[in-house]
C-alpha positions as CSV (number, residue, x, y, z in Angstrom):
1,M,-8.1,3.4,-1.3
2,Y,-4.4,2.7,-1.6
3,A,-4.1,6.3,-3.2
4,E,-5.5,8.1,-0.1
5,I,-3.2,6.1,2.1
6,L,-0.4,7.1,-0.2
7,I,-1.2,10.9,-0.1
8,L,-1.7,10.8,3.5
9,G,1.5,8.8,4.2
10,H,3.4,11.1,2.4
11,L,2.2,14.2,4.1
12,L,3.3,12.6,7.7
13,S,6.9,13.6,6.7
14,G,5.8,17.3,6.5
15,P,3.9,19.7,4.3
16,K,4.1,19.2,0.5
17,H,2.4,20.8,-2.4
18,G,0.3,18.7,-4.9
19,Y,3.2,18.3,-7.6
20,E,5.5,17.2,-4.7
21,I,3.4,14.6,-3.3
22,K,2.7,13.2,-6.9
23,K,6.5,13.2,-7.7
24,N,7.5,12.0,-4.1
25,I,5.0,9.0,-4.7
26,Q,6.4,7.8,-7.8
27,E,10.0,8.2,-7.1
28,A,9.3,6.0,-3.8
29,L,7.5,3.2,-5.6
30,G,7.7,3.4,-9.3
31,E,5.6,4.2,-12.1
32,G,3.0,1.2,-11.3
33,F,1.8,3.6,-8.4
34,E,1.5,6.7,-10.3
35,I,-1.1,9.3,-9.1
36,N,-2.7,11.3,-11.7
37,N,-4.3,14.6,-10.9
38,N,-7.6,13.4,-11.4
39,L,-7.0,11.3,-8.6
40,L,-4.9,13.4,-6.2
41,Y,-6.7,17.0,-6.2
42,P,-10.2,15.5,-5.4
43,A,-8.6,13.1,-2.8
44,L,-6.9,16.5,-1.4
45,R,-10.5,18.2,-1.6
46,R,-12.2,15.6,0.5
47,F,-9.2,15.5,3.0
48,L,-9.5,19.3,3.3
49,E,-13.2,18.9,4.1
50,M,-12.7,16.2,6.6
51,G,-10.2,18.2,8.4
52,A,-7.5,15.5,7.6
53,I,-5.2,18.1,5.9
54,S,-4.7,22.2,6.0
55,K,-3.8,23.9,3.2
56,E,-1.8,27.2,3.0
57,V,-1.3,29.4,-0.1
58,V,2.0,30.4,-1.0
59,R,2.5,33.2,-3.5
60,S,5.5,33.5,-5.4
61,E,6.5,36.6,-7.9
62,G,5.6,35.9,-11.5
63,K,4.3,32.2,-10.7
64,P,1.0,30.7,-9.9
65,D,0.1,30.3,-6.3
66,R,1.2,27.1,-4.5
67,H,-1.1,25.2,-2.1
68,V,0.8,23.5,0.6
69,Y,-0.9,20.9,2.4
70,F,-0.3,19.9,6.1
71,L,-1.5,16.7,7.9
72,T,-3.7,17.5,11.1
73,D,-4.0,15.2,14.2
74,T,-7.2,14.1,12.7
75,G,-5.6,13.2,9.3
76,E,-3.0,11.1,11.3
77,E,-5.8,9.1,13.0
78,I,-7.5,8.7,9.6
79,F,-4.3,7.7,8.1
80,G,-4.2,4.7,10.8
81,E,-7.6,3.8,10.2
82,M,-7.1,3.5,6.7
83,I,-4.0,1.6,6.7
84,R,-5.2,-0.9,9.2
85,E,-8.6,-1.4,7.2
86,F,-7.9,-4.5,5.0
87,P,-10.8,-6.5,4.5
88,T,-10.7,-9.5,2.0
89,K,-11.6,-7.7,-0.8
90,L,-8.7,-4.9,-0.3
91,A,-6.4,-8.3,0.3
92,A,-7.0,-9.4,-2.9
93,N,-6.2,-6.5,-4.6
94,P,-2.0,-6.6,-5.2
95,I,-1.6,-2.7,-5.1
96,E,-3.5,-2.4,-1.8
97,F,-1.3,-5.1,-0.5
98,L,2.0,-3.6,-1.7
99,V,1.1,0.0,-0.5
100,R,0.7,-1.3,2.9
101,V,4.0,-3.2,3.2
102,A,5.8,-0.2,1.7
103,L,4.3,1.6,4.9
104,F,4.8,-1.5,7.4
105,D,7.1,1.1,9.3
106,R,4.0,3.2,10.1
107,I,2.1,-0.2,11.3
108,E,2.6,-2.2,14.7
109,H,3.6,-5.6,14.4
110,D,0.6,-7.5,15.1
111,M,-1.1,-5.8,12.2
112,Q,1.9,-6.3,9.9
113,L,1.3,-9.9,10.6
114,E,-2.5,-10.0,9.9
115,I,-1.9,-7.9,6.6
116,L,0.6,-10.9,5.3
117,H,-1.9,-13.7,6.9
118,K,-5.1,-12.0,4.8
119,R,-2.8,-11.7,1.6
120,Q,-1.6,-15.3,2.0
121,E,-5.0,-16.9,2.4
122,I,-6.0,-15.2,-0.8
123,L,-3.1,-16.4,-2.8
124,E,-3.5,-19.8,-1.4
125,K,-7.1,-20.0,-2.7
126,Q,-6.0,-18.7,-6.1
127,L,-3.2,-21.5,-6.0
128,H,-5.8,-24.1,-5.3
129,R,-7.8,-22.8,-8.1
130,Y,-5.1,-22.9,-10.5
131,R,-4.4,-26.3,-9.6
132,D,-7.9,-27.5,-10.3
133,I,-7.9,-25.8,-13.7
134,E,-4.5,-27.6,-14.4
135,N,-6.0,-31.1,-13.2
136,A,-9.3,-30.6,-14.8
137,S,-10.2,-31.2,-18.5
138,P,-7.3,-31.0,-21.2
139,Q,-6.5,-27.3,-22.1
140,T,-4.9,-25.7,-25.1
141,P,-0.8,-25.5,-24.6
142,F,-1.3,-21.7,-24.5
143,V,-4.2,-21.8,-21.7
144,T,-1.8,-24.4,-19.8
145,E,1.1,-21.7,-20.3
146,V,-0.9,-18.9,-18.9
147,I,-2.1,-21.0,-16.0
148,S,1.1,-22.3,-15.3
149,F,2.6,-19.0,-15.4
150,Q,0.0,-17.3,-12.8
151,Q,0.7,-20.5,-10.7
152,T,4.4,-19.5,-10.6
153,Q,3.5,-16.1,-9.8
154,V,1.3,-16.7,-6.8
155,E,4.1,-19.3,-5.7
156,H,6.6,-16.7,-5.8
157,E,4.5,-13.9,-3.9
158,L,3.8,-16.7,-1.2
159,A,7.5,-17.4,-0.9
160,W,8.2,-13.6,-0.6
161,I,5.4,-13.3,2.2
162,D,7.1,-16.2,4.3
163,N,10.4,-13.9,3.7
164,L,8.8,-10.7,4.9
165,R,7.2,-12.9,8.0
166,H,10.5,-13.9,8.9
167,K,12.1,-10.4,8.7
168,L,9.4,-8.8,10.7
169,H,9.9,-11.5,13.5
170,I,13.7,-10.8,13.6
171,M,13.1,-7.0,13.7
172,H,10.7,-7.7,16.5
173,D,12.6,-9.7,18.3
174,H,15.6,-7.2,17.9
175,R,13.4,-4.6,19.1
176,D,12.5,-6.3,22.2
177,T,15.9,-7.2,22.9
178,D,17.2,-3.4,22.7
179,R,14.1,-2.5,25.1
180,D,15.0,-5.1,27.7
181,A,18.9,-3.9,27.6
C-alpha cells in the first residue's frame, strides 16, 4: 500500500509524468523506497480507473508521447483514506510506518499520534519477545549477537518515536499559540 500512498502523495504537489514520480520519490526518500515500473504503471492504471487521477498526453516532436498525471478531488480523498488506514498488520511493516511519517505534514495531529502509538505497540511486543528469547535456554554466540542487534534496533526506533512525539507536541502547541494570537 505504501507505493500507492507515495504515488498519490507526489501528485498532491502538481501534475507529473511517470518517470518524474519515480525519480521524485527516490530523491526524497532514498533507494529503499524505489518504485519500479512494474509497480508504478499498474498503480497509475488502477488510479485512472478509480477516477483518482486523470491523464493528459503531451506530444513532443521526435520523442515519445508523455503521459502527465493529475490528481483529482477523488484522488485526494482516496489518498487521505489510505494514509489514515493503519491497521496492526501495516504498523508491523517498517516501510509502511516510515512512509506515513514522511507524509505527517498531510495528516492531522491526532492521527500522527495514533500512527506513532500503533508502531510503538508493535515494537514493544517485539522487544518483549527478544528479551524472552534472551532469557530462555542458552543460545549460540551468534544467535545471541543477532538477538542483541535486533533488540538494539527496536530500542533505537522506540527512542526515535518518543522524539517524534515530542516534536509533534511542540509543533502542535506552537500552532495553537499562533492561532490564539
